[in-house]
Every structure is written in C-alpha cells, then in structure tokens.
All heavy atoms as a GROMACS GRO file, in nm:
protein
  599
    1MET      N    1  10.936  10.037  10.638
    1MET     CA    2  10.798  10.054  10.676
    1MET      C    3  10.737   9.916  10.694
    1MET      O    4  10.780   9.819  10.631
    1MET     CB    5  10.725  10.138  10.573
    1MET     CG    6  10.654  10.067  10.465
    1MET     SD    7  10.570  10.187  10.358
    1MET     CE    8  10.563  10.088  10.215
    2THR      N    9  10.643   9.909  10.785
    2THR     CA   10  10.572   9.783  10.806
    2THR      C   11  10.428   9.814  10.849
    2THR      O   12  10.404   9.908  10.925
    2THR     CB   13  10.644   9.695  10.911
    2THR    OG1   14  10.584   9.567  10.912
    2THR    CG2   15  10.640   9.755  11.048
    3PHE      N   16  10.337   9.737  10.796
    3PHE     CA   17  10.197   9.749  10.835
    3PHE      C   18  10.173   9.662  10.957
    3PHE      O   19  10.230   9.554  10.969
    3PHE     CB   20  10.104   9.709  10.721
    3PHE     CG   21  10.093   9.813  10.614
    3PHE    CD1   22  10.175   9.808  10.503
    3PHE    CD2   23  10.001   9.916  10.625
    3PHE    CE1   24  10.166   9.905  10.404
    3PHE    CE2   25   9.992  10.014  10.527
    3PHE     CZ   26  10.075  10.007  10.416
    4LEU      N   27  10.088   9.708  11.046
    4LEU     CA   28  10.058   9.634  11.168
    4LEU      C   29   9.933   9.547  11.155
    4LEU      O   30   9.872   9.511  11.254
    4LEU     CB   31  10.040   9.734  11.284
    4LEU     CG   32  10.160   9.821  11.315
    4LEU    CD1   33  10.125   9.924  11.423
    4LEU    CD2   34  10.278   9.735  11.359
    5THR      N   35   9.900   9.510  11.035
    5THR     CA   36   9.777   9.435  11.008
    5THR      C   37   9.766   9.308  11.090
    5THR      O   38   9.661   9.278  11.147
    5THR     CB   39   9.768   9.402  10.858
    5THR    OG1   40   9.778   9.524  10.785
    5THR    CG2   41   9.636   9.334  10.824
    6ASN      N   42   9.872   9.230  11.097
    6ASN     CA   43   9.868   9.103  11.169
    6ASN      C   44   9.941   9.108  11.302
    6ASN      O   45   9.966   9.004  11.362
    6ASN     CB   46   9.928   8.992  11.082
    6ASN     CG   47   9.847   8.972  10.956
    6ASN    OD1   48   9.725   8.966  10.961
    6ASN    ND2   49   9.914   8.962  10.843
    7ALA      N   50   9.977   9.226  11.349
    7ALA     CA   51  10.050   9.239  11.475
    7ALA      C   52   9.958   9.205  11.592
    7ALA      O   53   9.848   9.256  11.603
    7ALA     CB   54  10.104   9.381  11.490
    8THR      N   55  10.006   9.117  11.679
    8THR     CA   56   9.926   9.077  11.794
    8THR      C   57   9.977   9.136  11.925
    8THR      O   58   9.911   9.124  12.027
    8THR     CB   59   9.923   8.924  11.807
    8THR    OG1   60  10.058   8.876  11.820
    8THR    CG2   61   9.857   8.861  11.685
    9GLN      N   62  10.093   9.202  11.923
    9GLN     CA   63  10.152   9.258  12.044
    9GLN      C   64  10.125   9.408  12.057
    9GLN      O   65  10.190   9.475  12.137
    9GLN     CB   66  10.303   9.233  12.045
    9GLN     CG   67  10.339   9.086  12.040
    9GLN     CD   68  10.290   9.012  12.165
    9GLN    OE1   69  10.310   9.058  12.276
    9GLN    NE2   70  10.226   8.899  12.144
   10VAL      N   71  10.034   9.460  11.978
   10VAL     CA   72   9.996   9.601  11.984
   10VAL      C   73   9.846   9.610  12.011
   10VAL      O   74   9.773   9.512  11.991
   10VAL     CB   75  10.030   9.676  11.852
   10VAL    CG1   76  10.180   9.673  11.825
   10VAL    CG2   77   9.954   9.619  11.735
   11PRO      N   78   9.798   9.724  12.057
   11PRO     CA   79   9.653   9.737  12.078
   11PRO      C   80   9.575   9.710  11.949
   11PRO      O   81   9.620   9.743  11.840
   11PRO     CB   82   9.637   9.883  12.121
   11PRO     CG   83   9.770   9.922  12.178
   11PRO     CD   84   9.870   9.845  12.097
   12ARG      N   85   9.460   9.649  11.964
   12ARG     CA   86   9.377   9.610  11.849
   12ARG      C   87   9.349   9.729  11.756
   12ARG      O   88   9.349   9.714  11.635
   12ARG     CB   89   9.246   9.549  11.896
   12ARG     CG   90   9.158   9.498  11.784
   12ARG     CD   91   9.038   9.422  11.835
   12ARG     NE   92   9.072   9.298  11.904
   12ARG     CZ   93   9.104   9.183  11.842
   12ARG    NH1   94   9.108   9.180  11.712
   12ARG    NH2   95   9.132   9.077  11.912
   13GLU      N   96   9.329   9.849  11.813
   13GLU     CA   97   9.296   9.965  11.728
   13GLU      C   98   9.412  10.009  11.641
   13GLU      O   99   9.395  10.089  11.550
   13GLU     CB  100   9.244  10.082  11.812
   13GLU     CG  101   9.340  10.137  11.912
   13GLU     CD  102   9.330  10.071  12.050
   13GLU    OE1  103   9.268   9.965  12.064
   13GLU    OE2  104   9.387  10.128  12.144
   14TRP      N  105   9.531   9.959  11.665
   14TRP     CA  106   9.647   9.991  11.582
   14TRP      C  107   9.657   9.902  11.460
   14TRP      O  108   9.731   9.932  11.367
   14TRP     CB  109   9.776   9.976  11.661
   14TRP     CG  110   9.796  10.079  11.768
   14TRP    CD1  111   9.702  10.161  11.825
   14TRP    CD2  112   9.918  10.109  11.831
   14TRP    NE1  113   9.759  10.239  11.921
   14TRP    CE2  114   9.893  10.208  11.926
   14TRP    CE3  115  10.047  10.061  11.817
   14TRP    CZ2  116   9.992  10.261  12.006
   14TRP    CZ3  117  10.146  10.113  11.898
   14TRP    CH2  118  10.118  10.212  11.991
   15ARG      N  119   9.587   9.791  11.459
   15ARG     CA  120   9.599   9.697  11.347
   15ARG      C  121   9.554   9.764  11.218
   15ARG      O  122   9.451   9.829  11.213
   15ARG     CB  123   9.518   9.571  11.376
   15ARG     CG  124   9.580   9.498  11.493
   15ARG     CD  125   9.532   9.359  11.508
   15ARG     NE  126   9.585   9.304  11.633
   15ARG     CZ  127   9.520   9.222  11.710
   15ARG    NH1  128   9.399   9.182  11.676
   15ARG    NH2  129   9.574   9.178  11.820
   16GLY      N  130   9.636   9.749  11.116
   16GLY     CA  131   9.612   9.815  10.989
   16GLY      C  132   9.689   9.945  10.975
   16GLY      O  133   9.700   9.999  10.866
   17ASP      N  134   9.740   9.996  11.087
   17ASP     CA  135   9.822  10.117  11.082
   17ASP      C  136   9.961  10.082  11.029
   17ASP      O  137   9.994   9.966  11.007
   17ASP     CB  138   9.832  10.182  11.219
   17ASP     CG  139   9.702  10.249  11.262
   17ASP    OD1  140   9.607  10.252  11.183
   17ASP    OD2  141   9.697  10.297  11.377
   18LEU      N  142  10.043  10.183  11.013
   18LEU     CA  143  10.174  10.168  10.950
   18LEU      C  144  10.281  10.228  11.040
   18LEU      O  145  10.260  10.335  11.100
   18LEU     CB  146  10.171  10.242  10.816
   18LEU     CG  147  10.298  10.260  10.736
   18LEU    CD1  148  10.345  10.127  10.680
   18LEU    CD2  149  10.274  10.358  10.624
   19LEU      N  150  10.395  10.161  11.054
   19LEU     CA  151  10.512  10.218  11.118
   19LEU      C  152  10.612  10.250  11.008
   19LEU      O  153  10.640  10.166  10.922
   19LEU     CB  154  10.575  10.122  11.219
   19LEU     CG  155  10.493  10.091  11.343
   19LEU    CD1  156  10.571   9.996  11.434
   19LEU    CD2  157  10.455  10.216  11.418
   20LEU      N  158  10.666  10.370  11.012
   20LEU     CA  159  10.758  10.416  10.908
   20LEU      C  160  10.883  10.473  10.974
   20LEU      O  161  10.874  10.560  11.060
   20LEU     CB  162  10.690  10.523  10.822
   20LEU     CG  163  10.770  10.580  10.706
   20LEU    CD1  164  10.803  10.473  10.604
   20LEU    CD2  165  10.692  10.693  10.640
   21ALA      N  166  10.999  10.420  10.936
   21ALA     CA  167  11.126  10.467  10.992
   21ALA      C  168  11.184  10.578  10.905
   21ALA      O  169  11.194  10.562  10.784
   21ALA     CB  170  11.225  10.351  11.000
   22PHE      N  171  11.218  10.687  10.969
   22PHE     CA  172  11.290  10.796  10.903
   22PHE      C  173  11.435  10.787  10.947
   22PHE      O  174  11.465  10.798  11.067
   22PHE     CB  175  11.232  10.932  10.944
   22PHE     CG  176  11.099  10.963  10.883
   22PHE    CD1  177  10.982  10.928  10.948
   22PHE    CD2  178  11.091  11.028  10.761
   22PHE    CE1  179  10.859  10.956  10.893
   22PHE    CE2  180  10.967  11.058  10.706
   22PHE     CZ  181  10.852  11.021  10.771
   23HIS      N  182  11.525  10.767  10.855
   23HIS     CA  183  11.667  10.752  10.889
   23HIS      C  184  11.734  10.888  10.908
   23HIS      O  185  11.846  10.894  10.956
   23HIS     CB  186  11.739  10.671  10.781
   23HIS     CG  187  11.695  10.529  10.782
   23HIS    ND1  188  11.765  10.431  10.846
   23HIS    CD2  189  11.586  10.470  10.730
   23HIS    CE1  190  11.701  10.316  10.832
   23HIS    NE2  191  11.593  10.337  10.763
   24GLY      N  192  11.667  10.995  10.874
   24GLY     CA  193  11.719  11.129  10.898
   24GLY      C  194  11.794  11.187  10.781
   24GLY      O  195  11.838  11.118  10.690
   25SER      N  196  11.808  11.316  10.786
   25SER     CA  197  11.879  11.388  10.680
   25SER      C  198  12.029  11.380  10.704
   25SER      O  199  12.075  11.356  10.815
   25SER     CB  200  11.836  11.534  10.678
   25SER     OG  201  11.868  11.596  10.800
   26TRP      N  202  12.105  11.401  10.601
   26TRP     CA  203  12.251  11.400  10.614
   26TRP      C  204  12.312  11.527  10.558
   26TRP      O  205  12.429  11.554  10.581
   26TRP     CB  206  12.310  11.278  10.545
   26TRP     CG  207  12.278  11.274  10.398
   26TRP    CD1  208  12.169  11.216  10.341
   26TRP    CD2  209  12.351  11.334  10.292
   26TRP    NE1  210  12.170  11.235  10.206
   26TRP    CE2  211  12.282  11.307  10.171
   26TRP    CE3  212  12.469  11.407  10.285
   26TRP    CZ2  213  12.326  11.352  10.049
   26TRP    CZ3  214  12.512  11.450  10.160
   26TRP    CH2  215  12.441  11.422  10.044
   27ASN      N  216  12.234  11.604  10.484
   27ASN     CA  217  12.291  11.719  10.414
   27ASN      C  218  12.220  11.851  10.449
   27ASN      O  219  12.208  11.937  10.366
   27ASN     CB  220  12.286  11.695  10.264
   27ASN     CG  221  12.144  11.678  10.212
   27ASN    OD1  222  12.052  11.664  10.289
   27ASN    ND2  223  12.129  11.678  10.082
   28ARG      N  224  12.176  11.863  10.571
   28ARG     CA  225  12.108  11.985  10.615
   28ARG      C  226  12.186  12.050  10.727
   28ARG      O  227  12.252  11.982  10.806
   28ARG     CB  228  11.968  11.953  10.664
   28ARG     CG  229  11.875  11.902  10.555
   28ARG     CD  230  11.740  11.874  10.612
   28ARG     NE  231  11.687  11.996  10.672
   28ARG     CZ  232  11.560  12.027  10.679
   28ARG    NH1  233  11.470  11.946  10.631
   28ARG    NH2  234  11.521  12.139  10.735
   29ASP      N  235  12.176  12.183  10.736
   29ASP     CA  236  12.239  12.253  10.849
   29ASP      C  237  12.176  12.210  10.981
   29ASP      O  238  12.244  12.196  11.081
   29ASP     CB  239  12.226  12.404  10.832
   29ASP     CG  240  12.313  12.457  10.718
   29ASP    OD1  241  12.414  12.392  10.684
   29ASP    OD2  242  12.279  12.564  10.664
   30ASN      N  243  12.044  12.193  10.982
   30ASN     CA  244  11.971  12.143  11.098
   30ASN      C  245  11.922  12.002  11.065
   30ASN      O  246  11.820  11.987  10.998
   30ASN     CB  247  11.850  12.231  11.129
   30ASN     CG  248  11.881  12.339  11.227
   30ASN    OD1  249  11.976  12.329  11.302
   30ASN    ND2  250  11.801  12.445  11.226
   31PRO      N  251  11.992  11.898  11.109
   31PRO     CA  252  11.950  11.761  11.076
   31PRO      C  253  11.809  11.733  11.128
   31PRO      O  254  11.769  11.782  11.234
   31PRO     CB  255  12.052  11.674  11.149
   31PRO     CG  256  12.169  11.763  11.172
   31PRO     CD  257  12.113  11.901  11.190
   32THR      N  258  11.735  11.654  11.054
   32THR     CA  259  11.600  11.615  11.093
   32THR      C  260  11.586  11.464  11.081
   32THR      O  261  11.669  11.397  11.021
   32THR     CB  262  11.494  11.681  11.004
   32THR    OG1  263  11.514  11.638  10.870
   32THR    CG2  264  11.500  11.831  11.011
   33GLY      N  265  11.478  11.414  11.134
   33GLY     CA  266  11.447  11.273  11.118
   33GLY      C  267  11.502  11.187  11.229
   33GLY      O  268  11.504  11.228  11.345
   34ALA      N  269  11.548  11.067  11.194
   34ALA     CA  270  11.596  10.967  11.290
   34ALA      C  271  11.486  10.937  11.391
   34ALA      O  272  11.500  10.958  11.511
   34ALA     CB  273  11.725  11.011  11.356
   35LYS      N  274  11.372  10.891  11.341
   35LYS     CA  275  11.260  10.856  11.427
   35LYS      C  276  11.170  10.755  11.356
   35LYS      O  277  11.186  10.729  11.237
   35LYS     CB  278  11.179  10.979  11.464
   35LYS     CG  279  11.114  11.050  11.345
   35LYS     CD  280  11.041  11.175  11.391
   35LYS     CE  281  10.981  11.251  11.276
   35LYS     NZ  282  10.910  11.371  11.323
   36VAL      N  283  11.079  10.698  11.430
   36VAL     CA  284  10.977  10.609  11.374
   36VAL      C  285  10.843  10.676  11.401
   36VAL      O  286  10.817  10.721  11.512
   36VAL     CB  287  10.981  10.469  11.439
   36VAL    CG1  288  10.870  10.380  11.385
   36VAL    CG2  289  11.117  10.403  11.417
   37VAL      N  290  10.759  10.683  11.299
   37VAL     CA  291  10.626  10.742  11.314
   37VAL      C  292  10.520  10.634  11.293
   37VAL      O  293  10.541  10.537  11.221
   37VAL     CB  294  10.601  10.861  11.218
   37VAL    CG1  295  10.698  10.974  11.244
   37VAL    CG2  296  10.606  10.818  11.074
   38ARG      N  297  10.409  10.653  11.360
   38ARG     CA  298  10.291  10.568  11.338
   38ARG      C  299  10.195  10.646  11.251
   38ARG      O  300  10.159  10.760  11.283
   38ARG     CB  301  10.225  10.534  11.472
   38ARG     CG  302  10.093  10.462  11.454
   38ARG     CD  303  10.029  10.434  11.590
   38ARG     NE  304   9.890  10.402  11.573
   38ARG     CZ  305   9.795  10.440  11.657
   38ARG    NH1  306   9.825  10.511  11.763
   38ARG    NH2  307   9.670  10.407  11.634
   39ILE      N  308  10.156  10.587  11.141
   39ILE     CA  309  10.059  10.649  11.052
   39ILE      C  310   9.926  10.577  11.071
   39ILE      O  311   9.917  10.456  11.048
   39ILE     CB  312  10.106  10.640  10.904
   39ILE    CG1  313  10.240  10.712  10.890
   39ILE    CG2  314   9.999  10.697  10.811
   39ILE    CD1  315  10.304  10.697  10.755
   40ARG      N  316   9.828  10.652  11.116
   40ARG     CA  317   9.695  10.593  11.136
   40ARG      C  318   9.625  10.582  11.001
   40ARG      O  319   9.624  10.678  10.924
   40ARG     CB  320   9.613  10.680  11.231
   40ARG     CG  321   9.666  10.676  11.371
   40ARG     CD  322   9.574  10.752  11.464
   40ARG     NE  323   9.619  10.732  11.600
   40ARG     CZ  324   9.638  10.831  11.686
   40ARG    NH1  325   9.614  10.955  11.650
   40ARG    NH2  326   9.678  10.804  11.807
   41VAL      N  327   9.568  10.466  10.977
   41VAL     CA  328   9.501  10.440  10.850
   41VAL      C  329   9.352  10.422  10.879
   41VAL      O  330   9.314  10.345  10.968
   41VAL     CB  331   9.560  10.313  10.783
   41VAL    CG1  332   9.484  10.281  10.656
   41VAL    CG2  333   9.708  10.333  10.755
   42LYS      N  334   9.270  10.493  10.805
   42LYS     CA  335   9.125  10.482  10.818
   42LYS      C  336   9.067  10.459  10.680
   42LYS      O  337   9.095  10.536  10.588
   42LYS     CB  338   9.066  10.608  10.881
   42LYS     CG  339   8.917  10.599  10.904
   42LYS     CD  340   8.864  10.719  10.976
   42LYS     CE  341   8.715  10.700  10.995
   42LYS     NZ  342   8.656  10.807  11.072
   43ASP      N  343   8.989  10.354  10.666
   43ASP     CA  344   8.929  10.318  10.536
   43ASP      C  345   9.036  10.307  10.428
   43ASP      O  346   9.019  10.357  10.316
   43ASP     CB  347   8.822  10.418  10.496
   43ASP     CG  348   8.707  10.424  10.595
   43ASP    OD1  349   8.671  10.318  10.651
   43ASP    OD2  350   8.654  10.535  10.619
   44ARG      N  351   9.151  10.247  10.464
   44ARG     CA  352   9.262  10.220  10.373
   44ARG      C  353   9.331  10.346  10.322
   44ARG      O  354   9.399  10.345  10.221
   44ARG     CB  355   9.215  10.132  10.257
   44ARG     CG  356   9.159   9.999  10.302
   44ARG     CD  357   9.106   9.916  10.189
   44ARG     NE  358   9.208   9.893  10.089
   44ARG     CZ  359   9.269   9.777  10.068
   44ARG    NH1  360   9.237   9.674  10.141
   44ARG    NH2  361   9.359   9.764   9.974
   45VAL      N  362   9.315  10.458  10.394
   45VAL     CA  363   9.375  10.585  10.356
   45VAL      C  364   9.448  10.643  10.478
   45VAL      O  365   9.391  10.642  10.588
   45VAL     CB  366   9.267  10.685  10.308
   45VAL    CG1  367   9.326  10.820  10.276
   45VAL    CG2  368   9.194  10.629  10.186
   46PRO      N  369   9.569  10.695  10.461
   46PRO     CA  370   9.637  10.758  10.574
   46PRO      C  371   9.552  10.873  10.629
   46PRO      O  372   9.506  10.959  10.554
   46PRO     CB  373   9.768  10.810  10.514
   46PRO     CG  374   9.788  10.729  10.390
   46PRO     CD  375   9.652  10.696  10.340
   47ALA      N  376   9.531  10.873  10.761
   47ALA     CA  377   9.445  10.974  10.822
   47ALA      C  378   9.524  11.073  10.907
   47ALA      O  379   9.490  11.191  10.912
   47ALA     CB  380   9.338  10.906  10.906
   48SER      N  381   9.627  11.027  10.977
   48SER     CA  382   9.709  11.114  11.061
   48SER      C  383   9.837  11.041  11.094
   48SER      O  384   9.852  10.922  11.066
   48SER     CB  385   9.634  11.153  11.189
   48SER     OG  386   9.609  11.038  11.267
   49TYR      N  387   9.930  11.114  11.157
   49TYR     CA  388  10.054  11.049  11.199
   49TYR      C  389  10.104  11.112  11.328
   49TYR      O  390  10.064  11.223  11.364
   49TYR     CB  391  10.162  11.058  11.090
   49TYR     CG  392  10.214  11.197  11.064
   49TYR    CD1  393  10.325  11.244  11.130
   49TYR    CD2  394  10.150  11.281  10.974
   49TYR    CE1  395  10.373  11.372  11.107
   49TYR    CE2  396  10.196  11.408  10.950
   49TYR     CZ  397  10.308  11.453  11.016
   49TYR     OH  398  10.356  11.580  10.995
   50GLU      N  399  10.188  11.037  11.398
   50GLU     CA  400  10.245  11.084  11.523
   50GLU      C  401  10.380  11.017  11.544
   50GLU      O  402  10.403  10.906  11.495
   50GLU     CB  403  10.154  11.054  11.641
   50GLU     CG  404  10.132  10.905  11.664
   50GLU     CD  405  10.032  10.876  11.774
   50GLU    OE1  406  10.025  10.953  11.871
   50GLU    OE2  407   9.961  10.775  11.762
   51ASP      N  408  10.468  11.084  11.617
   51ASP     CA  409  10.595  11.022  11.653
   51ASP      C  410  10.567  10.898  11.737
   51ASP      O  411  10.484  10.901  11.829
   51ASP     CB  412  10.684  11.118  11.732
   51ASP     CG  413  10.740  11.230  11.645
   51ASP    OD1  414  10.733  11.220  11.521
   51ASP    OD2  415  10.794  11.327  11.702
   52PHE      N  416  10.636  10.791  11.706
   52PHE     CA  417  10.620  10.665  11.779
   52PHE      C  418  10.743  10.638  11.865
   52PHE      O  419  10.732  10.604  11.982
   52PHE     CB  420  10.597  10.552  11.678
   52PHE     CG  421  10.571  10.419  11.740
   52PHE    CD1  422  10.451  10.394  11.804
   52PHE    CD2  423  10.664  10.317  11.733
   52PHE    CE1  424  10.426  10.270  11.862
   52PHE    CE2  425  10.640  10.193  11.789
   52PHE     CZ  426  10.520  10.170  11.853
   53VAL      N  427  10.863  10.653  11.808
   53VAL     CA  428  10.988  10.638  11.881
   53VAL      C  429  11.083  10.747  11.833
   53VAL      O  430  11.104  10.765  11.713
   53VAL     CB  431  11.054  10.500  11.856
   53VAL    CG1  432  11.184  10.489  11.934
   53VAL    CG2  433  10.961  10.387  11.892
   54VAL      N  434  11.140  10.821  11.927
   54VAL     CA  435  11.237  10.925  11.897
   54VAL      C  436  11.354  10.910  11.994
   54VAL      O  437  11.350  10.829  12.085
   54VAL     CB  438  11.176  11.067  11.909
   54VAL    CG1  439  11.065  11.088  11.809
   54VAL    CG2  440  11.126  11.092  12.050
   55GLY      N  441  11.458  10.988  11.975
   55GLY     CA  442  11.566  10.989  12.071
   55GLY      C  443  11.702  10.952  12.016
   55GLY      O  444  11.800  10.952  12.089
   56TRP      N  445  11.711  10.921  11.888
   56TRP     CA  446  11.840  10.886  11.828
   56TRP      C  447  11.923  11.010  11.798
   56TRP      O  448  12.040  10.999  11.770
   56TRP     CB  449  11.821  10.808  11.698
   56TRP     CG  450  11.778  10.667  11.719
   56TRP    CD1  451  11.857  10.561  11.752
   56TRP    CD2  452  11.646  10.615  11.708
   56TRP    NE1  453  11.782  10.448  11.763
   56TRP    CE2  454  11.651  10.478  11.735
   56TRP    CE3  455  11.524  10.672  11.677
   56TRP    CZ2  456  11.540  10.396  11.732
   56TRP    CZ3  457  11.413  10.591  11.674
   56TRP    CH2  458  11.421  10.455  11.702
   57GLN      N  459  11.861  11.125  11.800
   57GLN     CA  460  11.931  11.248  11.764
   57GLN      C  461  11.947  11.338  11.886
   57GLN      O  462  11.850  11.370  11.954
   57GLN     CB  463  11.853  11.321  11.655
   57GLN     CG  464  11.925  11.441  11.599
   57GLN     CD  465  11.860  11.486  11.472
   57GLN    OE1  466  11.856  11.412  11.376
   57GLN    NE2  467  11.809  11.606  11.470
   58ARG      N  468  12.067  11.379  11.911
   58ARG     CA  469  12.096  11.468  12.024
   58ARG      C  470  12.057  11.611  11.988
   58ARG      O  471  12.037  11.645  11.873
   58ARG     CB  472  12.244  11.460  12.058
   58ARG     CG  473  12.286  11.324  12.105
   58ARG     CD  474  12.433  11.322  12.141
   58ARG     NE  475  12.471  11.193  12.193
   58ARG     CZ  476  12.552  11.108  12.131
   58ARG    NH1  477  12.604  11.138  12.014
   58ARG    NH2  478  12.580  10.992  12.186
   59ALA      N  479  12.051  11.697  12.088
   59ALA     CA  480  12.013  11.838  12.067
   59ALA      C  481  12.107  11.909  11.971
   59ALA      O  482  12.065  11.999  11.897
   59ALA     CB  483  12.008  11.911  12.201
   60ASP      N  484  12.235  11.869  11.969
   60ASP     CA  485  12.331  11.935  11.879
   60ASP      C  486  12.325  11.880  11.736
   60ASP      O  487  12.403  11.920  11.651
   60ASP     CB  488  12.473  11.924  11.934
   60ASP     CG  489  12.526  11.781  11.939
   60ASP    OD1  490  12.457  11.688  11.892
   60ASP    OD2  491  12.638  11.763  11.990
   61GLY      N  492  12.231  11.787  11.709
   61GLY     CA  493  12.215  11.732  11.575
   61GLY      C  494  12.289  11.602  11.551
   61GLY      O  495  12.261  11.532  11.454
   62ARG      N  496  12.384  11.568  11.638
   62ARG     CA  497  12.456  11.441  11.621
   62ARG      C  498  12.365  11.326  11.658
   62ARG      O  499  12.276  11.341  11.740
   62ARG     CB  500  12.582  11.439  11.708
   62ARG     CG  501  12.686  11.540  11.665
   62ARG     CD  502  12.814  11.532  11.745
   62ARG     NE  503  12.784  11.536  11.889
   62ARG     CZ  504  12.844  11.461  11.980
   62ARG    NH1  505  12.938  11.377  11.947
   62ARG    NH2  506  12.811  11.472  12.108
   63ARG      N  507  12.389  11.211  11.598
   63ARG     CA  508  12.308  11.092  11.625
   63ARG      C  509  12.393  10.982  11.685
   63ARG      O  510  12.508  10.966  11.650
   63ARG     CB  511  12.244  11.040  11.497
   63ARG     CG  512  12.145  11.134  11.438
   63ARG     CD  513  12.071  11.066  11.324
   63ARG     NE  514  11.992  11.166  11.257
   63ARG     CZ  515  12.028  11.228  11.146
   63ARG    NH1  516  12.142  11.200  11.089
   63ARG    NH2  517  11.951  11.318  11.092
   64TRP      N  518  12.334  10.904  11.771
   64TRP     CA  519  12.404  10.788  11.826
   64TRP      C  520  12.356  10.660  11.758
   64TRP      O  521  12.408  10.553  11.783
   64TRP     CB  522  12.389  10.780  11.978
   64TRP     CG  523  12.247  10.765  12.026
   64TRP    CD1  524  12.161  10.865  12.058
   64TRP    CD2  525  12.177  10.643  12.047
   64TRP    NE1  526  12.040  10.813  12.097
   64TRP    CE2  527  12.048  10.677  12.091
   64TRP    CE3  528  12.210  10.509  12.031
   64TRP    CZ2  529  11.952  10.580  12.121
   64TRP    CZ3  530  12.114  10.413  12.061
   64TRP    CH2  531  11.987  10.449  12.105
   65GLY      N  532  12.259  10.672  11.668
   65GLY     CA  533  12.207  10.558  11.594
   65GLY      C  534  12.098  10.602  11.499
   65GLY      O  535  12.062  10.720  11.494
   66ARG      N  536  12.049  10.508  11.422
   66ARG     CA  537  11.938  10.536  11.331
   66ARG      C  538  11.839  10.421  11.339
   66ARG      O  539  11.878  10.306  11.353
   66ARG     CB  540  11.987  10.550  11.187
   66ARG     CG  541  12.064  10.678  11.166
   66ARG     CD  542  12.096  10.697  11.021
   66ARG     NE  543  12.162  10.826  11.006
   66ARG     CZ  544  12.185  10.882  10.892
   66ARG    NH1  545  12.152  10.822  10.780
   66ARG    NH2  546  12.244  11.000  10.885
   67PRO      N  547  11.710  10.453  11.329
   67PRO     CA  548  11.609  10.347  11.343
   67PRO      C  549  11.597  10.262  11.216
   67PRO      O  550  11.630  10.305  11.106
   67PRO     CB  551  11.481  10.426  11.366
   67PRO     CG  552  11.503  10.555  11.295
   67PRO     CD  553  11.649  10.584  11.311
   68ALA      N  554  11.549  10.143  11.237
   68ALA     CA  555  11.512  10.053  11.129
   68ALA      C  556  11.390   9.976  11.176
   68ALA      O  557  11.377   9.948  11.295
   68ALA     CB  558  11.625   9.956  11.095
   69THR      N  559  11.299   9.945  11.088
   69THR     CA  560  11.181   9.871  11.128
   69THR      C  561  11.204   9.723  11.113
   69THR      O  562  11.294   9.678  11.043
   69THR     CB  563  11.057   9.912  11.045
   69THR    OG1  564  11.086   9.890  10.907
   69THR    CG2  565  11.021  10.057  11.068
   70CYS      N  566  11.121   9.646  11.180
   70CYS     CA  567  11.127   9.501  11.170
   70CYS      C  568  10.987   9.450  11.142
   70CYS      O  569  10.890   9.525  11.150
   70CYS     CB  570  11.182   9.441  11.299
   70CYS     SG  571  11.074   9.471  11.440
   71ARG      N  572  10.977   9.325  11.110
   71ARG     CA  573  10.845   9.266  11.089
   71ARG      C  574  10.780   9.241  11.224
   71ARG      O  575  10.834   9.169  11.306
   71ARG     CB  576  10.857   9.136  11.012
   71ARG     CG  577  10.908   9.161  10.870
   71ARG     CD  578  10.898   9.038  10.791
   71ARG     NE  579  10.756   9.012  10.773
   71ARG     CZ  580  10.709   8.924  10.689
   71ARG    NH1  581  10.788   8.854  10.614
   71ARG    NH2  582  10.580   8.904  10.678
   72CYS      N  583  10.668   9.304  11.249
   72CYS     CA  584  10.596   9.288  11.377
   72CYS      C  585  10.495   9.176  11.363
   72CYS      O  586  10.430   9.162  11.261
   72CYS     CB  587  10.524   9.418  11.412
   72CYS     SG  588  10.636   9.556  11.434
   73ARG      N  589  10.485   9.098  11.464
   73ARG     CA  590  10.387   8.986  11.464
   73ARG      C  591  10.298   8.996  11.584
   73ARG      O  592  10.328   9.044  11.683
   73ARG     CB  593  10.460   8.853  11.465
   73ARG     CG  594  10.543   8.838  11.339
   73ARG     CD  595  10.572   8.692  11.315
   73ARG     NE  596  10.660   8.680  11.200
   73ARG     CZ  597  10.618   8.672  11.077
   73ARG    NH1  598  10.491   8.675  11.049
   73ARG    NH2  599  10.703   8.660  10.978
   0.00000   0.00000   0.00000
C-alpha cells in the first residue's frame, strides 16, 4: 500500500488517497483479487474505493502475474 500524499504525477484531487495491492487468493474455488484499488480518503477517513488496475487474472482464474505497489512521487 502507498499513500499518494506527495505524488506529483497524479491528479491533484488524488493526493492523500491510497493505492492498495491485492495479491489475490490462493485457496478458493473461485480465485479473487490480483488487482490494485484506489481508496479515496476524505477528512483522513476512507470514503470509497474503486478498481485502479486489473487484468492479472484470466477468466479461468489463472494468473499471469500479481501486482505490487511502488513508492509514487
């Protein structure tokens, strides 16, 4: 996870929001996860979330990779 507080390469309204990587489940019949979500923060409290990057998981549940976050500047 990384906060976008000091990120300069994203829209200004995203600053203070959070990116969170889900590496996905490994022990479910229907695998989930393998995505990055953006969590909107309002008044220092999580307000909502949305998928930010998806696509590591194929329709049959197999994955070709897993996400990891980096320090955004």
